[in-house]
N, C-alpha and C positions, 0 to 999 in steps of 0.2 A: 665767594662763589656759592657755598651752601646757603648764605642768607638770600641770595637770588633765586636759588631753587625753590624755597619754601613758600614765596608768593605765587610761584608759577604753579606748583602743585596744588595750592588752595583753589587757584583758578580753575584748573583742570577738574577739580573735584567738584567745585560748584557747578560748572558745565555739565559734567556728568548727572549730576543729582538734579539739576534742572530738566534735562532730557527725559530722565527716569519719571520725575513728576510728570511731565507733560504726556508721555506714554500713558501713564496710569491714568490720568484726567480724561484722555481720549478712550481708554478702554471702557470708562464708565459711562459714557454718553450713550444714548439708545442709538442703535442703527436702524435706519429707515427700512432698509431691505429686509430685516428680520422680524419686523412687526408682524403680528399676526393679521392676516386678510380675512375677511368674511368670505364664506363659501358664495360662489356664484348659483345660480339657479341649476345650471347644469351639473355642477359637483354636487349639490344638495340631493337632486334628484338621483344621482348614481348611488350616493351614499344610502339613501333612505328607502328607495323603492322596494317593495316586498317585505320590508321589516315592520316590526312592531316596536317602538322605542319607549322606554319608561324613562320619566324625567324625575329629577329631585330638586327640591330647593332648600338651600342652607341644611342640608343633612337628612331632610324629610322627604317622604314619598309625596309628589305633586302630581302627575298624570301620566296617561300613556296615549300615544299616537300610533295608529296603523297606517301606513302609506301604501295606497292602491294604485293601479295604473291610472294614466291620464291625470296625474298629479291630484287626485282625489285623497282625502284624507278622513280618519274617523277617529274622534277625540274623546276622551272621558277622564273625569277627575277619581279616577279609582273608585267610583261608587256605583258602576254597572250602569249608568245613563251614559248614551253616547250621542256624540253629535258629529253629523256628517258635514263635509265641506270640501272645500279645493283650496289650493294653494297656487301663487304665481310669484315671479320675481318684478320687482319695482324698485327701481333706483338702488340697486345694489343690496336690497332687503328680499326676504321671504316673508310674503303675506298671506295670510290665511283668511279666509270667509266661511262662516258656518250657516248651515240653514237657519238657526235660530238668531244669528248675529250678523247682520249685513255689513256692519263696519269693520274693516280690515284690521286685523292686528298683525303688525309687521315686527320681525325679529332679524337681527344678524346672527348666523351661524359660524360657529368657529370650530374646525377640527382640533382637537387638544387631548393629546395622548392616545388612549384607545376609543374615545368618544367625541361627543359634541359639547360644546358651550353655547347657549342661546341667550343673547339679550335683547329683551323686550324693548322696542325703540318707541312705542306710543306710550310709554311710562316714565315720566321725568324721574322716577325712583330707580329705573333702570332694572327691574326684575331680572334675575340672572339665573338661568336653568342649567343644569347639567345633565348629560345622559348617565342613568344609573345602571340601565341593562338594556339589553336588545334580545328580541325573540323573532322567530320566523312564524310563529302560531298567531292565529288571529286573536283579537282581545275580547274579552268577555263583555257582551252587551245584553242587558236584560230585555225583555220584550217591551211594547208599548204598554202604558199604563191604561189598563181597561177598568171601568166601573165607577162608583161614586167617589 
């Protein structure tokens, strides 16, 4: 009798181990419902309107953008020179057009932690910016360059 119980126990243990392994493998698979979704235009507008957001790239300061009414923006590479423009939503991306650059620059924005992550969709290298800080004060822009 004891000899018959040993193979039975071995089969039970093997079945239990296989179930545990299957559960572990399923837990390691990505779940589509939990993947980060890009923000819609309405979500982006709710988050940014009236704010000045400072962006970083790979640990360094990159630029600042002020979000104004009617989807207008003002951008600077933190050098005091500002570019006015506007943004719009197209194909699930947030696209910016500036007065001096008519070619749209399209990004996907994601809420992460307490800020934003922005992926530049026009760039095959996929530049990724992150929100370093935000402010409600307008950004500093120098006056127009006058003279020689």
